[in-house]
ZAMARGU-4260 file (C-alpha; in steps of 0.2 Angstrom, whole numbers, plus 5000, padded with zeros to 4 digits):
<rodrens>
0) 5097/5003/4600 | 5113/4997/4592 | 5110/4988/4575 | 5128/4984/4572 | 5128/4965/4566
5) 5138/4952/4575 | 5150/4941/4565 | 5137/4927/4567 | 5122/4938/4561 | 5132/4943/4546
10) 5137/4925/4542 | 5119/4920/4542 | 5114/4935/4531 | 5128/4931/4518 | 5123/4913/4518
15) 5105/4917/4515 | 5110/4930/4501 | 5121/4918/4492 | 5107/4904/4493 | 5094/4916/4487
20) 5104/4922/4472 | 5111/4905/4467 | 5097/4893/4471 | 5081/4902/4474 | 5080/4915/4461
25) 5084/4904/4446 | 5069/4893/4450 | 5057/4907/4456 | 5048/4912/4440 | 5048/4894/4433
30) 5039/4888/4449 | 5027/4903/4448 | 5022/4899/4430 | 5016/4881/4434 | 4997/4880/4432
35) 4993/4866/4445 | 4995/4874/4463 | 5001/4857/4470 | 5015/4856/4457 | 5022/4873/4461
40) 5031/4866/4476 | 5049/4860/4475 | 5056/4848/4488 | 5074/4850/4482 | 5075/4869/4486
45) 5068/4865/4504 | 5081/4851/4506 | 5095/4862/4501 | 5090/4876/4512 | 5086/4864/4527
50) 5104/4858/4526 | 5110/4876/4528 | 5099/4878/4543 | 5085/4888/4536 | 5071/4877/4542
55) 5077/4874/4560 | 5087/4890/4564 | 5074/4895/4577 | 5075/4880/4588 | 5084/4883/4604
60) 5102/4876/4605 | 5097/4866/4620 | 5086/4856/4609 | 5098/4854/4595 | 5094/4869/4584
65) 5103/4885/4580 | 5095/4896/4593 | 5096/4911/4582 | 5090/4928/4589 | 5076/4938/4581
70) 5087/4950/4572 | 5096/4936/4563 | 5079/4928/4558 | 5073/4945/4551 | 5089/4946/4541
75) 5088/4929/4534 | 5069/4931/4530 | 5073/4947/4520 | 5087/4939/4511 | 5078/4924/4506
80) 5063/4935/4500 | 5074/4944/4488 | 5075/4927/4479 | 5056/4922/4481 | 5044/4928/4495
85) 5034/4912/4495 | 5050/4901/4497 | 5056/4912/4511 | 5039/4911/4520 | 5039/4892/4518
90) 5055/4891/4528 | 5050/4905/4541 | 5033/4896/4544 | 5043/4882/4552 | 5051/4895/4564
95) 5035/4902/4569 | 5028/4885/4575 | 5045/4878/4581 | 5046/4893/4592 | 5029/4888/4599
100) 5034/4870/4602 | 5049/4875/4612 | 5039/4888/4622 | 5022/4880/4625 | 5024/4861/4624
105) 5028/4849/4638 | 5045/4841/4639 | 5038/4825/4633 | 5030/4833/4618 | 5046/4842/4614
110) 5055/4825/4614 | 5042/4817/4603 | 5041/4831/4590 | 5057/4842/4590 | 5069/4827/4587
115) 5061/4821/4571 | 5058/4839/4565 | 5077/4843/4567 | 5082/4826/4559 | 5071/4827/4543
120) 5074/4839/4530 | 5057/4837/4523 | 5048/4840/4540 | 5037/4856/4538 | 5025/4863/4551
125) 5009/4872/4549 | 4994/4879/4560 | 4976/4877/4557 | 4965/4892/4562 | 4954/4898/4547
130) 4939/4889/4542 | 4926/4891/4528 | 4914/4901/4540 | 4926/4907/4553 | 4940/4920/4549
135) 4940/4938/4556 | 4929/4932/4570 | 4944/4921/4576 | 4955/4936/4577 | 4943/4948/4587
140) 4930/4936/4594 | 4914/4943/4601 | 4907/4935/4617 | 4895/4924/4607 | 4897/4905/4608
145) 4891/4904/4590 | 4905/4915/4583 | 4922/4909/4578 | 4929/4892/4573 | 4917/4877/4571
150) 4929/4862/4571 | 4924/4852/4586 | 4934/4841/4598 | 4925/4828/4610 | 4935/4818/4622
155) 4933/4799/4622 | 4944/4792/4635 | 4963/4795/4631 | 4958/4802/4614 | 4949/4817/4606
160) 4938/4815/4591 | 4940/4830/4579 | 4927/4834/4566 | 4926/4849/4554 | 4937/4858/4541
165) 4951/4870/4540 | 4955/4880/4525 | 4969/4891/4518 | 4981/4882/4529 | 4999/4885/4526
170) 5010/4870/4521 | 4993/4860/4521 | 4998/4848/4507 | 5017/4847/4512 | 5017/4848/4531
175) 5020/4834/4543 | 5014/4842/4559 | 5000/4855/4563 | 4994/4865/4577 | 4975/4863/4576
180) 4963/4874/4586 | 4947/4866/4590 | 4931/4870/4600 | 4930/4859/4616 | 4916/4868/4624
185) 4902/4873/4612 | 4893/4883/4626 | 4907/4896/4629 | 4914/4910/4619 | 4929/4907/4608
190) 4943/4912/4620 | 4936/4901/4634 | 4932/4886/4623 | 4947/4883/4612 | 4960/4869/4614
195) 4976/4867/4604 | 4981/4850/4598 | 4997/4844/4590 | 4991/4834/4575 | 5003/4824/4564
200) 4999/4822/4546 | 4996/4803/4547 | 4983/4805/4560 | 4968/4793/4557 | 4953/4802/4550
205) 4963/4818/4544 | 4965/4821/4526 | 4971/4835/4514 | 4958/4843/4503 | 4961/4855/4488
210) 4976/4866/4487 | 4971/4884/4483 | 4975/4892/4466 | 4982/4909/4471 | 4988/4923/4460
215) 5003/4927/4471 | 5014/4916/4483 | 5011/4902/4471 | 5025/4891/4478 | 5017/4892/4495
220) 5005/4878/4498 | 4988/4884/4506 | 4975/4870/4507 | 4961/4862/4516 | 4963/4850/4530
225) 4947/4839/4533 | 4944/4830/4550 | 4932/4816/4549 | 4931/4807/4566 | 4950/4810/4567
230) 4958/4803/4583 | 4971/4813/4592 | 4978/4807/4608 | 4975/4818/4624 | 4994/4818/4626
235) 4994/4830/4611 | 4985/4843/4619 | 4995/4859/4620 | 4993/4868/4637 | 4976/4867/4646
240) 4960/4861/4639 | 4950/4876/4634 | 4966/4886/4637 | 4971/4891/4620 | 4970/4909/4615
245) 4971/4906/4597 | 4987/4911/4588 | 4996/4919/4603 | 4993/4905/4616 | 4998/4906/4634
250) 5017/4905/4630 | 5017/4915/4614 | 5019/4933/4620 | 5037/4934/4613 | 5041/4918/4606
255) 5027/4910/4595 | 5012/4913/4585 | 5005/4931/4584 | 5019/4942/4587 | 5032/4932/4578
260) 5020/4933/4563 | 5020/4951/4563 | 5039/4952/4562 | 5039/4938/4549 | 5028/4947/4537
265) 5037/4963/4539 | 5054/4956/4536 | 5048/4946/4521 | 5040/4962/4514 | 5057/4971/4516
270) 5066/4958/4505 | 5053/4960/4492 | 5055/4979/4492 | 5074/4977/4491 | 5072/4967/4476
275) 5060/4979/4468 | 5071/4994/4472 | 5086/4985/4464 | 5076/4980/4448 | 5070/4998/4446
280) 5087/5006/4449 | 5095/4994/4436 | 5082/4998/4423 | 5084/5017/4426 | 5103/5015/4424
285) 5103/5005/4408 | 5087/5010/4398 | 5086/5025/4387 | 5070/5034/4382 | 5068/5049/4371
290) 5087/5050/4369 | 5090/5051/4387 | 5094/5038/4401 | 5079/5035/4411 | 5089/5039/4427
295) 5091/5057/4421 | 5073/5060/4420 | 5065/5069/4435 | 5049/5059/4436 | 5060/5043/4436
300) 5071/5050/4450 | 5056/5055/4461 | 5049/5037/4459 | 5065/5029/4463 | 5067/5041/4478
305) 5050/5036/4485 | 5053/5017/4483 | 5070/5019/4492 | 5063/5030/4506 | 5049/5018/4510
310) 5060/5003/4509 | 5073/5011/4521 | 5059/5016/4533 | 5052/4998/4533 | 5070/4992/4536
315) 5072/5003/4552 | 5055/4997/4558 | 5059/4979/4555 | 5076/4980/4564 | 5068/4989/4579
320) 5054/4976/4581 | 5067/4962/4580 | 5078/4971/4593 | 5063/4973/4604 | 5058/4954/4603
325) 5076/4950/4607 | 5076/4961/4622 | 5058/4957/4628 | 5052/4974/4626 | 5033/4975/4626
330) 5025/4987/4614 | 5012/4988/4600 | 5025/4991/4587 | 5025/4973/4580 | 5007/4975/4574
335) 5010/4992/4568 | 5025/4987/4558 | 5016/4973/4550 | 5002/4985/4545 | 5015/4997/4538
340) 5023/4983/4528 | 5007/4980/4519 | 5006/4998/4513 | 5025/4999/4508 | 5026/4982/4499
345) 5011/4986/4488 | 5017/5004/4484 | 5035/4999/4480 | 5031/4984/4469 | 5018/4994/4460
350) 5030/5008/4457 | 5043/4996/4450 | 5030/4988/4438 | 5025/5006/4433 | 5043/5010/4429
355) 5045/4995/4419 | 5029/4997/4409 | 5032/5015/4406 | 5049/5010/4398 | 5041/4997/4387
360) 5049/4983/4397 | 5037/4968/4401 | 5047/4960/4415 | 5038/4945/4422 | 5047/4947/4439
365) 5040/4964/4441 | 5023/4958/4438 | 5026/4943/4450 | 5031/4955/4464 | 5015/4964/4463
370) 5005/4948/4464 | 5015/4942/4479 | 5012/4959/4487 | 4993/4958/4486 | 4994/4943/4499
375) 4998/4956/4513 | 4981/4964/4511 | 4974/4947/4517 | 4987/4943/4530 | 4994/4959/4537
380) 4984/4974/4532 | 4966/4970/4533 | 4955/4981/4544 | 4954/4968/4558 | 4973/4967/4559
385) 4974/4985/4560 | 4961/4986/4574 | 4971/4973/4583 | 4987/4983/4582 | 4978/4999/4588
390) 4970/4990/4603 | 4988/4985/4609 | 4992/5003/4611 | 4980/5004/4626 | 4988/4989/4635
</rodrens>
């Protein structure tokens, strides 16, 4: 594997680095401190980043996007996450589902949805899977028709009527288009009874509920989407009825949903770790304690060593996964990398906070990185995700 960056990849990386340093980082703590979770969001940073291509960079060139490869996407995610992990995720959330539009949707659906997505700097995407009583059983569903998501969809002529609730949905309060999984056969197990729909925000009968007040990733909008006899045209069905395989979907093996999500979280974690390492090193080089620079103390050197060792190991893993995605190499490495990123981001950010606290420096950014890192336990490092990654080893 050759990880030498092309001129185009380097240009994207430098643009993202400059944007993170000059635009994202200055507002990061300010947005994080806002009490109302709906008010933490800032449309201006989204518009600025969109004009630079950070919202649409994954759309294929033949449809008017930038068509960037996965290595470039990983580089940009990491750079943006150095400024703020949640803002980086808001942009990359759009890559995940624009990948799926390009790969799994019909030509007519692409024309209807990709064009406005490309033209509107405020057009964000989301995906509705989790429900109040269906989470882990959506990921590894048992062969029980009662297990898994409960949102129902019944066909009435040329429309489907959706009833139920989704929760913790990314970009719920700010998105304009959502992929929604619904049960279309109540008598079959989840994998044989789920249909995916494209549901615009202005769909009759669909409304946004509360936005969840999280300890980390406060900029990132996770909320409820409630369907009360919501009418969705049959033309908005993605693929076949009862043919959706949850996040991966029929066309998502290398292009959308599940596997991109693995790379997405790992690359984002890498950016957070880079930020934590830079903070810790700067502290050690400028702060003295007991008449000696922190950097000269053995225990400090050992902690810095571990932080950088883990971060560089994660970087190598992330770049390998991105390369494998670009070269369509099938492996279980993406899921393992996501799991690894959970362990790394939490240990590295905690070491950074420990160094600051031990030096008597109460840095709110060091504390924020730890709160953001906790998110990985719920998205990337829980036991179900680890079992999924392990099961891929046998395929």
